[in-house]
C-alpha positions, 0 to 999 in steps of 0.5 A, a space after each residue: 407887466 405887473 408888479 407881482 410879475 416883476 418881483 422875484 419868487 421868494 423862497 419859503 424860510 420854513 426849514 425842512 424837517 427831518 422827514 423832508 430832508 430824508 425824502 429829498 435825499 432819497 430822490 437824489 440817491 435814486 437819481 444817481 446824485 449820491 453826493 447830494 444825497 450824502 450831504 442831505 443825509 448828513 444834515 439829517 443825521 445831524 438833526 436826529 442822530 438817534 434815527 436809524 433810517 438817517 444812518 442807513 441812508 448816509 450809508 448808502 450814499 457813501 457806499 455809492 460814492 466808493 467811500 466804503 470806510 464812511 459807509 461802514 461806519 454808518 451802517 454799524 451805527 444804523 444797526 446799532 440803533 435798529 438791530 431788528 431791521 434786516 435790510 440794514 444787515 443785508 446791505 452791510 453784508 453787501 459792502 462786506 463782500 465788496 471789501 472781501 470780508 466774506 465771513 463777516 457777510 455770512 454771519 450778518 446774513 444768518 442773522 438776517 435770515 432769522 429775522 426774515 426767513 422767507 427773504 429771497 434776497 438774504 438767501 441769495 446773498 448768504 449762498 454767494 457769501 458762502 461760495 466766495 469763501 469756497 464752501 461750495 457744498 454749503 452754498 449749494 445746499 442753501 440754494 437747493 433747500 431754498 428752491 424746494 420752497 421757492 421753485 419759481 425764483 429765477 434768481 435762485 436758479 441763476 445763482 446755483 447755476 453760476 456757482 455750479 459753473 464756477 466749480 467746473 460742473 458745466 452740464 449741471 450749470 447749464 441746466 440751472 441757468 436754462 431754467 432761470 431763463 425759462 423763468 426770466 428770459 431777461 437775465 443777462 448774466 445767466 444768458 452769458 454764462 450759459 453760452 460759456 457753459 455750452 462752449 466748455 462742454 463742446 470740446 472740438 465738436 464743431 456742431 456743439 460749438 455752433 450752438 454755443 455761438 448761437 447762444 452767445 449771439 443771443 446774449 448779445 441781442 437780449 442782455 441789458 445794455 450795461 451787459 452788452 459789452 461783457 457779452 461781446 468779450 465773452 463771445 469774442 473768446 468763444 470765437 477764438 476757441 472755435 477758430 474764428 480769429 478775425 471775428 473774435 478780434 473784432 468782437 474783442 474790441 469791446 473790451 475797450 467799451 467803458 461799460 465792460 466791467 474790466 475795461 481799461 482807459 488809456 489817457 494817451 494824446 495820440 491818434 489810435 492805430 486801426 487795423 488796415 492803417 499802414 504803419 511803415 515808416 511811422 512812429 508806433 507806440 504799442 502799450 501792454 494790456 490786461 494781465 502780465 500773462 496777457 502782455 507776454 503772450 501779445 508781445 509775440 507780435 513785436 518782431 512782426 510789427 518792427 518788420 512792418 514799420 521798416 527801417 525808417 519806422 520806430 517802435 516805442 513799447 510800453 511794458 510792465 516795469 518788470 519786463 524792462 530789461 528782458 524786453 530791451 535785450 530781446 528787442 534792441 531796435 525798440 525803445 522800451 519804456 514802463 507803463 503806469 497802471 492806476 485807478 480813477 472813479 472805479 475804472 482801471 487807467 494805463 498810460 506812460 510818463 515817459 516824455 517825448 520831444 515835440 518832433 519825436 512824439 508817436 504818430 500812432 498808438 494802440 494796446 498790444 491786442 490790436 497788433 494780435 488782431 492785425 497780425 494774427 487773423 487765423 491759425 495759419 498767420 502764427 506760422 513756425 513762430 520763434 521764441 521772442 524773449 532772450 533771457 540773460 545768458 549770465 544769469 542762465 549760467 548762474 542757475 545752471 551752476 545752482 541746479 548742478 549742486 542738487 545732485 543727479 536727476 532731471 531739474 523740473 520747475 513747478 508752478 501750481 497756482 496763480 496769485 489770484 485763486 478765487 471763486 471764478 478762477 479756482 476751476 482753472 488750477 489743479 488742487 495741490 493733492 492732484 499733483 501727487 503723481 508728478 511730485 512722487 516721480 522718481 529720479 526728478 528734482 523739483 524746483 518751486 517757481 511758485 510766486 506769492 506765499 508758498 510756504 504752507 503749500 511747500 510744507 503740505 507737499 512734504 508732509 503729504 507726498 514726502 516730496 522736497 521741492 527746492 527754493 531757488 535761493 535769493 530769487 523774487 519769483 514775482 518781480 524778478 522776471 529776468 531771474 525767473 526767465 533765466 531759471 526757466 531756460 536752465 531747467 530741464 522742464 517747467 510744468 504748470 497752468 497758464 500763468 505768467 510764469 509758464 508764459 515767460 518760459 515758453 516766450 523764452 523758448 524754454 521746455 515747458 508743459 502747460 496743462 489747459 482746461 477745456 475751451 482755453 481761448 489762447 489755444 485759438 481753436 487748436 489742440 496745441 499752443 500755436 503762440 508757442 510751438 515748442 511748448 507741450 500742452 496737456 489738455 483736460 477733457 472736462 473740468 476737474 479731470 485732474 487725475 487723468 491730466 496729471 497722470 499723463 504729465 507724470 507719465 511724460 517725465 519717464 
């Protein structure tokens, strides 16, 4: 071996200049090494604090790492140094939308559009910012005007289709999404939404349902890998709508795929219960999943699970802490513990903190949806299901006494929206004005079950409809679920959309009428609620058909 070969290679002592640092940082950022990119961008900013490109790169790296506060500061610094560069404004607007600052994003993008009026990215982002503020008319106008000048831009057709979809205009949405796919067949989000739009308009027409399901299968086959799990979960819900429950539950397993945007990880150290595995005599841990309404809906299987475990088996049931005492009364042979919910690296986490003795640890665990897959494989498996939650008799008596002080007439509880009503959820909830036929019905005393900030809505009801809605004194309608269940049991009727409250009322056996929008998957292909046989269902023929639906509910009040 020569001396030259034996000596270690010496690194150059020449320091990197600003351009070299920037290029290296860009390479790291493009490769997903945002932490390294941020370190280099910080170095570049320190050397050349007057350089807007360095601040812009630092902002991008911080945003990629989820450090939104630092990203916001860096973007603003970059804009102050280069106010005439629209890409900085575009990226800052994207961050603003991530932070739900949609009005801020719109103002930024309007400025950017003046700087680069032909930018498709700016036009598309502007429409999304407008739509996110529920200003759908402005968003649609922005896109339709742009399409006159750019008729071959698939992203504009796609975004317009998605906004129309969010507005419940499914036939129009399908047209625009179809054109986006004609121009670019690889648009996975458009393919998934198109399949949904077709199912929403199919009703109980089996031939149309088959068309929607075929499009859903195509979405799974053709969509990019990052969207496959999303496509499978969407297809699962279409299968439920078509009444194909066994296939639906199988596809629904994709909700646990960590590429699915809403997936939750369960860091539990026990073997997972799989369908087909006997649980007789075992210690099973079931943990609530997804939102509170789904958790209540899926809890219908608990009595069946207890029967399957047998006298020698044991069930630990981990639920939302707000359900603890109600579940303990309803399932006295189960151990009820609270689950915990958190986030790490942008992913939802759910687990338990309750310790088990070494010889009492669960043999198996599963999310509650697994019990649905095992025990509800078809419509017949629901059977004449009985109420499965038992409200506190003393609190029921308390609320009956309070209701009696309101005078004569039927006592009807109402809830009109979920706590979260955004662009993707608004179509499922009747606007407050649509409630007028119900709330002006004579001989009925209405009681608010609306959780969250309801004061403005209650004032609007009084001023615009001349209706007074009583508010139950001292009851936290969001967190005191024992009290809500007891109040619903004391009422003559509860009316509302499918929310945690109406699920709670139905699960407790209280009289309830739930309005359901087209292709609601929890109906599992039926025109009634198989999970809650006593609940009345008012089905909308199409999204937006509120006058017919609320008129029918009002007529039913007598």
